[in-house]
C-alpha positions in Angstrom: -43.4 -16.2 3.0 -43.3 -12.4 3.1 -46.6 -11.7 1.4 -49.8 -12.9 -0.1 -50.0 -12.0 -3.8 -53.3 -10.4 -4.9 -52.9 -9.7 -8.6 -50.0 -7.2 -8.9 -50.2 -6.4 -5.1 -48.1 -8.0 -2.4 -49.8 -7.8 1.0 -47.4 -8.4 3.8 -48.2 -11.7 5.5 -48.1 -10.1 9.0 -51.0 -7.8 8.0 -52.9 -10.8 6.7 -52.4 -12.6 10.0 -53.6 -9.6 12.0 -56.7 -9.2 9.7 -57.6 -12.9 10.1 -57.3 -12.7 13.9 -59.5 -9.6 14.0 -62.0 -11.2 11.7 -62.3 -14.2 13.9 -62.8 -12.0 16.9 -65.6 -10.1 15.2 -67.1 -13.4 13.8 -67.3 -15.1 17.2 -68.7 -12.0 18.8 -71.4 -11.8 16.1 -72.4 -15.4 16.8 -72.7 -14.5 20.6 -74.7 -11.4 19.7 -77.3 -13.5 18.0 -77.4 -16.3 20.6 -76.6 -14.6 23.9 -76.6 -10.8 23.9 -76.8 -8.3 21.1 -74.3 -6.0 22.8 -71.5 -8.3 21.8 -71.7 -7.0 18.3 -70.9 -3.4 19.2 -68.4 -4.5 21.8 -66.3 -6.4 19.2 -66.0 -3.5 16.7 -65.3 -1.0 19.5 -62.7 -3.3 21.0 -60.9 -3.8 17.7 -60.9 0.0 17.1 -59.6 0.7 20.6 -57.0 -2.0 20.2 -55.7 -0.6 16.9 -55.6 2.9 18.3 -53.8 1.8 21.5 -51.3 -0.2 19.5 -50.5 2.8 17.3 -50.3 5.3 20.1 -48.1 2.9 22.1 -45.7 2.6 19.2 -45.6 6.4 18.8 -44.9 7.0 22.4 -42.1 4.4 22.4 -40.5 6.2 19.4 -41.2 9.9 20.1 -37.9 11.2 18.8 -38.5 9.7 15.4 -42.0 11.0 15.1 -41.0 14.5 16.5 -39.1 15.1 13.3 -42.2 14.7 11.3 -45.4 14.8 13.5 -47.7 14.1 10.6 -46.1 10.7 10.2 -48.1 9.6 13.2 -50.9 9.2 10.8 -48.9 7.2 8.1 -50.3 3.9 9.3 -49.7 2.2 6.0 -46.0 2.2 6.9 -46.8 -0.1 9.9 -45.8 0.5 13.5 -48.2 -1.0 16.0 -47.2 -2.4 19.4 -49.4 -5.5 20.1 -48.9 -5.2 23.9 -50.4 -1.7 24.0 -53.2 -2.9 21.7 -54.1 -5.8 23.9 -54.1 -3.5 27.0 -56.3 -1.0 25.3 -58.8 -3.6 23.9 -58.8 -5.4 27.2 -59.3 -2.3 29.2 -62.3 -1.4 27.1 -63.7 -4.9 27.5 -63.5 -4.6 31.3 -65.5 -1.4 31.2 -68.0 -2.3 28.4 -68.9 -6.0 29.1 -71.2 -6.7 32.1 -69.7 -9.1 34.6 -72.3 -11.8 33.9 -71.1 -11.9 30.3 -67.4 -12.0 31.0 -67.2 -15.8 30.5 -68.4 -15.3 26.9 -65.9 -12.5 26.3 -63.3 -15.1 27.5 -64.4 -17.5 24.8 -63.8 -14.8 22.2 -60.4 -14.1 23.7 -59.4 -17.8 23.7 -60.6 -18.3 20.1 -58.6 -15.3 18.8 -55.6 -16.1 20.9 -55.5 -19.7 19.7 -55.6 -18.5 16.1 -53.0 -15.9 16.7 -50.7 -18.5 18.3 -51.1 -20.8 15.3 -50.6 -18.0 12.7 -47.7 -16.2 14.3 -45.7 -19.3 14.9 -46.2 -20.6 11.4 -42.9 -20.8 9.5 -40.6 -20.1 12.4 -37.4 -22.1 12.8 -36.7 -22.3 9.0 -33.4 -22.7 7.3 -30.9 -20.0 8.0 -30.6 -17.4 5.2 -27.2 -15.8 4.4 -26.0 -13.0 2.3 -25.8 -14.4 -1.2 -22.5 -14.5 -3.1 -23.6 -12.3 -5.9 -21.6 -9.9 -8.2 -23.2 -6.6 -9.1 -22.0 -3.3 -10.5 -21.9 0.0 -8.6 -23.5 3.1 -10.1 -20.0 4.1 -11.2 -19.4 0.8 -12.9 -17.2 -0.9 -10.3 -17.7 -4.6 -9.8 -18.9 -5.4 -6.3 -19.6 -8.8 -4.6 -22.1 -8.7 -1.8 -19.7 -10.8 0.3 -17.5 -7.8 0.4 -20.0 -6.2 2.8 -19.4 -8.7 5.5 -17.6 -7.5 8.6 -20.3 -4.9 9.5 -24.0 -5.2 9.9 -25.7 -4.6 6.5 -29.0 -3.1 5.5 -29.8 -4.2 2.0 -32.6 -2.4 0.3 -34.2 -3.5 -3.0 -35.9 -0.7 -4.8 -36.8 0.9 -8.2 -37.3 4.5 -9.3 -40.9 3.7 -10.6 -41.9 2.4 -7.1 -43.8 5.1 -5.1 -43.1 3.6 -1.6 -39.4 3.2 -2.6 -39.3 6.9 -3.6 -40.9 8.0 -0.3 -38.6 6.0 2.0 -35.3 6.4 0.2 -34.4 10.0 1.4 -35.0 8.9 5.0 -32.9 5.7 4.6 -30.1 7.6 3.0 -30.1 10.1 5.9 -30.0 7.4 8.5 -27.2 5.6 6.6 -25.1 8.7 7.0 -26.0 8.9 10.8 -25.2 5.2 11.5 -21.7 4.7 10.2 -21.4 1.4 12.2 -23.9 -0.1 9.8 -23.5 -0.4 6.0 -26.4 0.4 3.7 -26.6 -0.8 0.1 -29.4 0.2 -2.2 -29.8 -2.3 -5.0 -31.9 -1.0 -7.9 -34.0 -3.8 -9.5 -34.4 -4.0 -13.3 -33.1 -0.6 -14.2 -30.0 0.8 -15.9 -27.5 3.3 -14.6 -28.8 6.3 -16.5 -32.3 6.0 -15.0 -31.0 5.5 -11.5 -28.4 8.3 -11.7 -31.0 10.8 -13.1 -33.4 10.0 -10.2 -30.8 10.4 -7.5 -29.5 13.7 -9.0 -33.1 15.0 -9.2 -33.7 14.1 -5.6 -30.3 15.3 -4.5 -29.5 12.0 -2.8 -25.9 10.8 -2.4 -25.9 7.3 -0.9 -22.5 5.7 -0.5 -23.5 2.4 -2.0 -25.9 2.2 -5.0 -25.8 -1.1 -6.8 -27.4 -2.1 -10.1 -29.2 -5.4 -10.7 -30.9 -5.0 -14.1 -31.6 -8.8 -14.3 -33.1 -8.8 -10.7 -30.8 -11.7 -9.7 -30.9 -10.5 -6.0 -34.7 -10.6 -6.0 -34.5 -14.2 -7.3 -31.8 -15.2 -4.8 -33.7 -13.8 -1.7 -37.2 -14.5 -2.9 -38.4 -10.8 -3.1 -42.1 -10.7 -3.6 -42.5 -6.9 -3.9 -40.7 -3.6 -3.7 -39.4 -2.2 -1.6 -38.0 -5.1 0.5 -35.3 -4.4 3.0 -33.0 -7.1 4.4 -31.0 -6.8 7.7 -27.8 -8.9 7.9 -25.4 -9.2 10.8 -21.7 -8.8 10.5 -21.3 -12.5 9.6 -23.8 -12.3 6.7 -26.7 -14.0 8.5 -30.2 -12.7 7.9 -31.6 -11.1 11.1 -34.8 -9.6 9.7 -36.6 -8.7 6.4 -39.3 -6.1 5.8 -41.6 -6.0 2.8 -43.1 -2.5 2.2 -42.3 1.1 3.1 -40.3 1.7 6.2 -40.8 4.5 8.6 -37.9 6.1 10.5 -39.2 4.5 13.8 -39.4 1.0 12.3 -35.9 1.3 10.6 -34.3 2.5 13.9 -35.9 -0.5 15.6 -34.3 -2.9 13.1 -31.0 -1.1 13.5 -31.1 -1.6 17.3 -31.7 -5.3 16.6 -28.5 -5.4 14.5 -26.2 -4.2 17.4 
């Protein structure tokens, strides 16, 4: 499962998992605040804040070249990009300073409760059936018939998008640029539910010239791969095996991380 559907919105499952873990941390701390020491309440909220800030800063530091190109993108947190190790270190460091020694055993209870939940949630669904590149015939923007199996032989980034989708419109220029810089990986941008005239007009307006733009007016690719929202990007190895999938807008730093995993 990529996402939790809330009406027309698709919330990435990873973000739901993180939210549940943090809610448990705050909830257990609130119980301790009422029964043991009221300072646990402020500690929990501050620890969550410090953890999130630390996780984001850690990710930024690990990907400085990508963020140097657009420094304001450091604040585009809706794109994702948090390092859990840095977050745990930041939240743990704050805890060591903020919680009195006589209360550490209670803080350990909170850590164990949230850690247990995190372990259950983040191992859920692992080890599933292998997903492969579907054998699906589509048309290129120029009208040429293309089978997705033709892309095997090189790693493939398969992006499902639409011109009406704001996150798709934001990420597409960056993705096209990186596709031109990483020739060892193929990029295919598959328009969902739209015809050639709409797609061509949008690309011309944005002055984008991706090598592979495919049309899927009947959204057959979305059905074959279980797409729950746009944009969704799939990463296949050279043999057509799915390595990773990402629901939602990609930042340059995240995309470059996925590309490293394809090598």
